[in-house]
N, C-alpha and C positions, 0 to 999 in steps of 0.2 A: 611955888613955882611948882612942883609938882601936881601937888593939887589940882590949880588949871589946866593942867591937862588932863588929871583927869574926867573933870569937868567936860571938857570936850571932846576927850573921842565918846564920852555918855552923850551926847549930844550929835555924835554920826555914829552913833548904834541906832539912836531916839532915828535922826533921817534913815539911816539904809528902810527900818520895820518900815516907815510912814512912805518910801518909793515900792521895797514891796509886797503893800498894801495896795496901791495904786493899781501894781501891775496883776494880781493875781486877780483883781473886779478885774479888770481891762481881759485877762484871759475869758473868765468866767461869764462878761459879759457881754463878749462876741459871740462866741459859740450857743450862748440863749439866742442873741441874736436873726444869728445863721440857720436856728430853725425852727425861730418864730418869723422869720421872714422883718422883721420887725428894722427899716429900715430909718428910722429915725434914728434907734438908739447904737444903730452904725456907725452915722454920720458924726454923732457925739462921739463914741470913742477916738476914730480918727482924731476929731476935733484937738479931745486929752490928749492926748500923745504926745501934743505941745508940753503939757505939763509932766508931765514927766521927764522928757529932755531937761525941763528947768531946776526938775530935782535933781538929775544925775548937774546939772553945773551945780545946785546950794551941797550937795554933799562932797564932789570936785573939790569946791571952794573952802569946804570946811576940811581936808586935807591938807590941800596947798597951805593955809593958817599954821596948820598944824605942822610941820614937813620948816617951813620959815619964820613961826616967832616961839617955837618952844625948842627943845633939845632930845630929842627921842632917839631911844635906847634899842637895840639891836630889834628888839623884840616887837617894839610901840613902828618899829618901821615898819616891818613886816604886815603888821595890820593893816596900817593905812597902805601900806602897795595893795596888799588886796583887797580893801577895800571902793580904791580906783577899779583894778580889773573888777570886782563883781558889777560897781553900776554901769559897767560896758554893757558889761552881761544883760544885766538889768532893763539897761535902754530897749536891747535889743529884743529882749523880749516884750516890751511894749509895744515894736514896730511891724513886732509880727502880730501880735494883736488888731495892726491895727488897719494890715496886708489882709486878716477874714476877712476882715469887718470889709475891706474894699470889695473884696470876690461876694461879699452878702448882697451887696449892693448889687453885683447882675445876676446872681445866683433866684435875689427877691422876683426879678423879671421874667423867668423859668415858668412856664404851664406845666413842670415835673414838677410832680411830688418826691420829695424828699428824706432820706431818714435812716441817719448810719448808726446805726446805739452806740459803736465800741468809737464812735468820733465823740464820745462825751464821757466813755469812760478814759482814751488820753489826757479831755482838758482836767478829768480830775485829778485823772495822775499827776501830769505836773505840776499841776497849782501844790498840790501835796508835795515834791519834790520842790517846789520854791520854796513853799512853807519851812516848810524840818532844813534849807539850806542857810536860808535869814535866821534861823532860832540858833544853827549848827554854830553861824558867828560871832552871834550876841551874847552867847551861852558858852563860847568855846572852848562845845562838843564835838570835840574830834571821829569819836562814832559813831553818831550824826548823824555826823556829812562824809563818812564810807558806806552809812545806808542809805546817804541818799547816789552816791554815784549805783550802788548793786542795783536802785530801785529803775535807775532808765532800764533796764535790760527789761518792766515791765511793758515800760512804754514805747518800746520797740519793739517784743510784738504785739503790742496790738496797732503797732504801724503796716506790720506787714500782714494781719488777720485785717484790718481798713480796708489796705491795698486790695486783698485775695477778691473782698468786697463788692467795692467795685467794679474792679474789671470785669465779674458775676454778671451784674447789673448791666453793664455796657455789652455784655456779650449775647442777655437776652434781649436785649428793645436800646434798636442803635438812637431812638429819642432822646435817651437818654447820658448820650456822649458826650457831650459839652455839658450840662451837668454833672456828671464824675468826672469829667481831666479840674471843672476846677475844684470838686472836692480834693482828689488827689493831689490836687497842690496844698490843699491847707491839710490835709493831713500829714505833707512835710513840711507847716512852716511850725503843725502840733510836738512835733520830732523832733524840732530843733531849739522849740521852746524846751526839752528833755535836758538836748545835749546844753541846753545857757543850762542850765540850772544843777545840769553834773560840774563844768566849769568854776560855776557858783562855790559849788561844795568843793573838789577838788584849791582853788584859790583862799578855802577855807583850812582843809591838812593844810598847807605852806604856810599861813598864818602861824599856825600852834605848834607844827613841826620844828623845832627851837636848833640849834646846829645847838653843840655842848657844849661851848662856849657864852652861847647867849643863856641860857639854863642858868647860870650864880647872876646874874646881869640882873640885880635890884638895886642899882644907880638912881 
């Protein structure tokens, strides 16, 4: 019975990695489409968000099967609960990549040129957080999860810098006002992605931080 359960847990881990790779790519492609004004790529990201939603449902179904068909002990319940919470955050990251792409469609029509280096840096840092958070879950690495939480300070600092950069642009040239406003919203989406990655890491810690009566549960 335990062998089958462990096989299903491995399947769950694999699907978690698949979903994290999907949203990692979505963030990367969304920012690339933004600065290259690639409307077709932006539209594809918006369409592919449905695939992220489908992957979320697939993972939730695996979790429900583990709960219904097996007899998970306390530590397993924490792992399964954490996975269900984590995929909710991952799905929201996918939504925000789609939201960035939706704004890209508007910005692509603007005659104003724009490039904000710190937005690229923010996207790169949020991707690092996401990858490490999921790795921490799969590897059961509490230290790595804690590092993700601390890493959010870097994203928050970049958020402040981007905001200052965009306000400076608006003050220098009113023609950039609408573009800067849209980029401020994208800045906020990236900051939220960092927050969701932090949530994922916190759920990893929850799944690993067993109570004393769970630590000797080897059934």
